[in-house]
C-alpha positions as CSV (number, residue, x, y, z in Angstrom):
1,M,31.2,131.7,137.5
2,T,32.3,128.4,136.2
3,R,35.6,126.7,137.0
4,Y,37.3,125.2,133.9
5,G,39.9,122.5,134.3
6,F,42.2,122.2,131.4
7,T,44.7,119.5,130.4
8,I,47.1,120.9,127.8
9,R,50.2,120.1,125.8
10,T,52.7,122.8,125.7
11,R,54.6,123.9,122.6
12,S,57.6,121.8,123.8
13,G,55.4,118.7,124.1
14,Q,55.1,118.5,127.9
15,R,51.6,117.5,129.2
16,I,50.1,119.6,132.0
17,E,47.0,118.3,133.8
18,L,44.3,120.2,135.6
19,I,45.0,123.9,135.2
20,S,42.0,125.5,136.9
21,I,40.7,128.8,135.6
22,M,37.5,130.6,136.8
23,A,35.7,132.4,134.0
24,A,32.2,133.2,132.8
25,T,32.6,131.4,129.4
26,R,34.9,128.8,127.9
27,A,36.3,131.3,125.4
28,D,37.3,133.7,128.2
29,A,39.0,130.8,130.1
30,E,40.9,129.7,127.0
31,R,42.0,133.3,126.4
32,R,43.4,133.5,129.9
33,L,45.0,130.1,129.5
34,R,46.8,131.1,126.3
35,Q,48.1,134.3,128.0
36,M,50.0,131.9,130.3
37,Y,50.8,129.1,127.9
38,Q,51.3,130.5,124.4
39,Q,50.9,128.1,121.5
40,C,49.5,125.3,123.7
41,E,47.2,122.6,122.6
42,V,44.1,122.0,124.7
43,V,43.8,118.2,125.2
44,E,40.8,118.2,127.5
45,C,38.4,120.7,129.2
46,R,36.3,119.9,132.3
47,L,33.6,122.1,133.7
48,S,32.6,122.4,137.4
49,A,30.0,124.8,138.7
50,V,31.1,126.9,141.6
51,P,28.3,127.7,144.1
52,R,27.6,131.3,144.8
53,R,28.0,132.7,148.2
54,V,24.5,133.3,149.7
55,D,25.4,134.5,153.1
56,T,26.7,138.0,152.2
57,Q,26.4,140.6,154.9
58,E,25.8,144.2,154.7
59,A,28.4,146.7,156.0
60,A,26.2,147.7,159.0
61,A,25.9,144.1,160.1
62,V,29.7,143.6,159.9
63,I,30.3,146.8,161.9
64,S,27.8,145.7,164.6
65,L,29.5,142.3,164.8
66,V,32.9,143.9,165.3
67,S,31.7,146.4,167.9
68,D,29.9,143.6,169.8
69,S,33.0,141.4,169.9
70,E,35.0,144.2,171.7
71,R,32.5,144.0,174.6
72,A,32.3,140.2,174.8
73,P,34.6,138.5,177.3
74,A,37.5,136.5,176.0
75,P,36.9,132.7,175.7
76,A,38.5,130.5,178.3
77,A,41.1,129.2,175.9
78,V,42.3,132.7,175.1
79,A,42.4,133.6,178.8
80,E,44.4,130.4,179.5
81,F,46.8,131.2,176.6
82,Q,47.4,134.7,177.9
83,G,48.1,133.2,181.4
84,V,50.8,131.0,179.8
85,I,52.4,134.0,178.1
86,Q,52.5,135.9,181.4
87,L,54.0,132.9,183.2
88,R,56.8,132.6,180.6
89,R,57.6,136.3,181.0
90,K,57.9,135.8,184.8
91,V,60.1,132.8,184.4
92,S,62.4,134.4,181.9
93,A,62.8,137.5,184.1
94,Y,64.8,135.5,186.8
């Protein structure tokens, strides 16, 4: 996918800069742009490539990650935060 950055002039003459649309082709991006801004004039079009995500995980890997996290002990910061919550409950009870 490619990110297209458009600068346009609306039919009322207002200039709008950097409308970002992700699309496979410029024609598809302009079609989407004209659905939002009918009768607009494209002043400038900039392209920027969007890197693909390489680190996709399979469903089994995600399930094992979630099931392993239930067995893992809570980090010290989480345990400390839970202690503060319990302390506040005790203070508000008096």
